[in-house]
C-alpha positions as CSV (number, residue, x, y, z in Angstrom):
1,M,-0.8,13.1,-25.3
2,G,-2.0,16.4,-24.8
3,D,-0.6,19.9,-23.2
4,I,-2.1,21.6,-21.1
5,I,-0.8,25.4,-21.0
6,N,-0.5,27.3,-17.6
7,S,-1.7,30.8,-16.6
8,D,2.2,31.8,-18.3
9,G,1.6,30.6,-21.3
10,R,4.0,27.5,-20.8
11,K,3.3,24.1,-22.0
12,I,2.6,21.6,-19.5
13,P,3.2,17.6,-20.7
14,E,-0.2,15.9,-19.9
15,H,1.4,12.1,-19.3
16,V,5.5,12.5,-17.5
17,A,7.3,9.3,-17.6
18,I,10.2,8.6,-15.8
19,I,13.1,6.0,-15.7
20,L,14.5,6.3,-11.4
21,D,18.2,5.9,-12.4
22,G,21.3,6.8,-10.2
23,N,20.2,5.3,-6.7
24,G,23.1,3.2,-6.2
25,R,25.7,5.8,-7.4
26,W,23.8,8.5,-5.3
27,A,24.7,6.4,-2.2
28,K,28.5,5.2,-3.8
29,K,29.3,9.0,-3.7
30,R,28.6,9.1,-0.1
31,F,30.1,6.0,1.0
32,L,27.1,4.3,2.0
33,P,25.3,1.1,1.3
34,R,23.6,0.6,-2.1
35,N,20.0,0.0,0.1
36,A,20.6,3.8,1.0
37,G,20.2,5.3,-2.3
38,H,17.2,3.6,-3.0
39,V,15.8,4.8,0.5
40,Q,16.2,8.1,-0.5
41,G,15.0,7.5,-4.2
42,A,12.0,6.0,-2.6
43,A,11.1,9.3,-0.2
44,N,11.7,11.8,-3.6
45,I,8.7,10.5,-5.4
46,E,6.4,11.9,-3.1
47,K,8.4,15.1,-3.5
48,V,8.5,15.1,-7.3
49,C,4.9,13.7,-7.4
50,T,3.8,16.8,-5.3
51,I,5.3,19.3,-7.9
52,A,4.5,17.6,-10.8
53,R,0.9,17.9,-9.5
54,D,1.1,21.4,-8.5
55,M,2.6,22.3,-11.9
56,G,-0.2,20.9,-14.0
57,I,0.7,17.4,-14.8
58,K,-1.9,15.2,-14.4
59,Y,0.3,11.6,-15.4
60,V,3.1,10.6,-13.7
61,T,4.5,7.3,-14.3
62,V,7.4,6.1,-12.5
63,Y,10.3,3.0,-13.4
64,A,10.5,1.0,-10.0
65,F,11.3,-2.2,-11.2
66,S,12.1,-3.9,-13.9
67,T,12.0,-7.8,-15.4
68,E,15.8,-7.5,-15.6
69,N,16.1,-6.0,-12.0
70,W,15.7,-9.3,-11.0
71,K,19.0,-10.2,-12.1
72,R,20.8,-7.7,-9.0
73,P,22.6,-9.5,-6.2
74,S,19.5,-11.3,-3.9
75,A,20.0,-9.3,-1.4
76,E,20.0,-6.1,-3.4
77,V,16.5,-7.4,-5.1
78,E,15.0,-8.7,-1.3
79,A,15.9,-4.9,0.2
80,I,14.3,-3.6,-2.9
81,M,11.5,-5.2,-3.0
82,K,11.1,-4.8,0.6
83,L,11.2,-1.2,0.5
84,L,8.6,-0.9,-2.1
85,R,6.2,-3.2,-0.2
86,Q,6.2,-0.8,2.4
87,Y,6.4,2.2,0.3
88,L,3.0,0.7,-1.0
89,K,1.8,-0.2,1.9
90,D,2.4,4.1,2.9
91,C,1.1,5.4,0.0
92,R,-2.3,4.7,1.4
93,K,-2.3,7.8,3.5
94,K,-0.4,9.8,0.9
95,C,-2.9,9.2,-1.5
96,K,-6.2,10.2,0.6
97,K,-4.0,13.2,1.6
98,N,-3.2,14.0,-1.6
99,N,-6.1,13.3,-3.5
100,M,-4.1,10.9,-5.5
101,K,-5.2,7.9,-7.8
102,V,-2.9,4.7,-8.0
103,R,-2.0,2.6,-10.8
104,V,0.7,-0.8,-10.7
105,I,1.6,-1.9,-14.5
106,G,3.9,-5.2,-14.7
107,D,3.1,-8.8,-14.0
108,I,2.4,-8.4,-10.1
109,S,1.8,-12.2,-10.4
110,V,5.1,-13.1,-9.5
111,L,5.0,-11.4,-5.9
112,D,4.2,-13.2,-2.5
113,E,0.8,-13.0,-2.1
114,D,0.8,-10.5,0.6
115,F,2.0,-8.1,-1.1
116,Q,0.2,-8.6,-4.5
117,N,-2.8,-8.1,-2.0
118,T,-1.7,-4.9,-0.9
119,I,-1.3,-3.7,-4.9
120,K,-5.0,-4.5,-5.0
121,D,-6.5,-3.0,-2.0
122,L,-4.1,0.2,-2.6
123,V,-5.4,0.8,-6.5
124,D,-8.8,-0.3,-5.2
125,Y,-8.8,2.3,-2.3
126,S,-7.6,5.3,-4.5
127,K,-9.6,4.5,-7.6
128,E,-12.5,7.2,-7.2
129,H,-9.4,9.9,-6.3
130,T,-9.3,12.7,-9.1
131,G,-6.1,14.4,-7.8
132,L,-3.2,13.3,-9.9
133,N,-3.1,10.4,-11.3
134,F,0.4,7.9,-10.2
135,T,1.4,5.3,-12.0
136,V,4.4,3.1,-10.8
137,A,6.1,0.6,-13.0
138,L,6.9,-2.9,-11.3
139,N,8.5,-6.1,-12.6
140,Y,7.5,-4.7,-15.6
141,G,9.0,-5.1,-19.0
142,S,8.0,-3.5,-22.0
143,R,8.3,-6.7,-23.9
144,D,6.6,-8.3,-21.4
145,E,4.3,-6.5,-21.6
146,I,3.5,-6.5,-25.2
147,R,3.9,-10.8,-25.1
148,R,1.3,-10.6,-22.6
149,A,-1.1,-8.7,-24.8
150,F,-0.7,-10.6,-27.6
151,K,-1.3,-13.8,-25.7
152,E,-4.3,-12.4,-24.5
153,I,-5.4,-11.2,-28.3
154,M,-4.6,-14.6,-30.1
155,K,-7.0,-16.7,-26.8
156,E,-9.9,-13.9,-27.8
157,H,-8.4,-14.9,-31.3
158,D,-9.2,-18.5,-30.8
159,E,-12.7,-18.3,-28.8
160,G,-13.9,-16.6,-32.0
161,K,-14.4,-13.2,-30.1
162,I,-12.2,-10.8,-33.0
163,S,-11.1,-11.5,-36.4
164,L,-7.5,-10.8,-37.6
165,D,-9.1,-8.0,-39.2
166,D,-9.8,-6.4,-35.9
167,I,-6.5,-6.6,-34.7
168,D,-4.7,-3.1,-35.2
169,E,-2.9,-0.4,-33.2
170,K,-5.9,0.7,-30.5
171,L,-6.6,-3.4,-30.1
172,I,-2.9,-3.9,-29.1
173,S,-3.3,-0.7,-26.7
174,D,-6.0,-1.3,-25.3
175,H,-4.7,-4.8,-24.1
176,L,-1.6,-2.9,-22.5
177,D,-0.9,-2.4,-19.0
178,T,-1.5,1.0,-19.6
179,R,-4.9,1.1,-21.2
180,E,-6.1,3.3,-18.8
181,L,-3.5,5.9,-19.5
182,P,-2.9,8.4,-22.3
183,D,0.8,7.9,-23.8
184,P,3.6,10.0,-22.4
185,D,4.1,13.5,-23.9
186,L,7.6,13.1,-21.9
187,V,10.6,10.5,-20.8
188,I,12.7,11.5,-18.5
189,R,15.9,9.9,-17.2
190,T,18.0,10.8,-14.5
191,S,22.1,10.3,-14.0
192,G,23.8,10.6,-17.6
193,E,22.3,7.1,-19.1
194,Q,20.5,7.8,-23.0
195,R,18.3,4.7,-22.9
196,M,14.8,3.5,-22.7
197,S,16.1,0.1,-20.2
198,N,12.4,-1.8,-22.3
199,Y,10.3,0.9,-21.1
200,M,6.8,1.2,-22.3
201,M,8.5,1.2,-25.8
202,W,4.5,1.0,-27.4
203,Q,3.8,3.5,-25.5
204,I,6.4,6.4,-26.3
205,A,6.4,6.0,-30.1
206,Y,5.9,9.8,-30.5
207,S,7.3,11.2,-26.6
208,E,10.1,13.8,-26.5
209,F,13.0,12.6,-24.4
210,Y,15.1,14.6,-21.7
211,F,18.0,13.3,-20.1
212,T,20.0,15.1,-17.1
213,D,23.3,14.1,-15.2
214,T,21.0,14.6,-12.3
215,L,21.3,11.5,-9.8
216,W,17.6,10.3,-9.0
217,P,17.5,11.2,-5.1
218,D,18.6,14.4,-6.2
219,F,16.0,15.0,-8.9
220,S,14.2,18.5,-7.9
221,K,11.8,21.0,-8.8
222,K,14.4,22.9,-10.7
223,D,15.4,19.8,-12.7
224,L,11.5,18.9,-13.6
225,E,10.7,22.7,-15.0
226,A,14.6,22.5,-16.7
227,A,12.7,19.5,-18.3
228,V,9.4,21.5,-19.1
229,D,11.6,24.0,-20.4
230,F,13.0,21.4,-22.7
231,Y,9.8,20.2,-23.8
232,N,8.3,23.8,-24.6
233,K,11.4,24.2,-26.9
234,V,10.8,21.2,-29.3
235,D,7.7,21.4,-32.2
236,R,5.9,18.2,-32.2
237,R,5.0,17.4,-35.1
238,F,4.2,13.4,-34.9
239,G,5.4,12.7,-38.2
240,G,3.7,14.9,-40.1
241,I,4.0,18.9,-41.2
242,K,3.1,22.2,-39.9
243,S,2.6,25.0,-42.4
């Protein structure tokens, strides 16, 4: 976790994690099918990433599809997956244009093989880029992530690579999907809901939370600036006391 101080003295969070909520309600308000909201929400991701980069934010992580989202109607799940597949294909051009590095966290092993290959190719293609670090949480759930991490740790223990005394917070963090990322400084959830929905529960232990009634497809520069202004008013002590 770390802050960047911009030219006007404002603290800019290094890593912002966003729960993209409200696509369906956005569509319903306009008497459109739910998928229209998902399409609009996907289009808004690039806009917000550009705004975040220009503000000086280094890492943006978005919650695109959770392990629980499979419970939605099959037609909606199929439409979302089709949209995500196309979005990540198109993301290659956006990466090159914006010098953006892309990561995907979550268990992608359940996805179709061609979809997995699209993800792997995109991650490999953008790995040397030095601009915004953009991470997509896809088939991601924090409990599942921790479960997978502990399976890896137990396997390494059984193979004699680590002892019980080696298992500390750093070792656990190093086995999570986010091992290459700093913990989020600021978590934003749109649409008025105020819960974390199984999102990066280990990583957000000391993150600040900002909730807004704005639906994700309508989330704009003024909304992100409001979140950063909120962040600037918070005194982050990380469990300690500042003199």
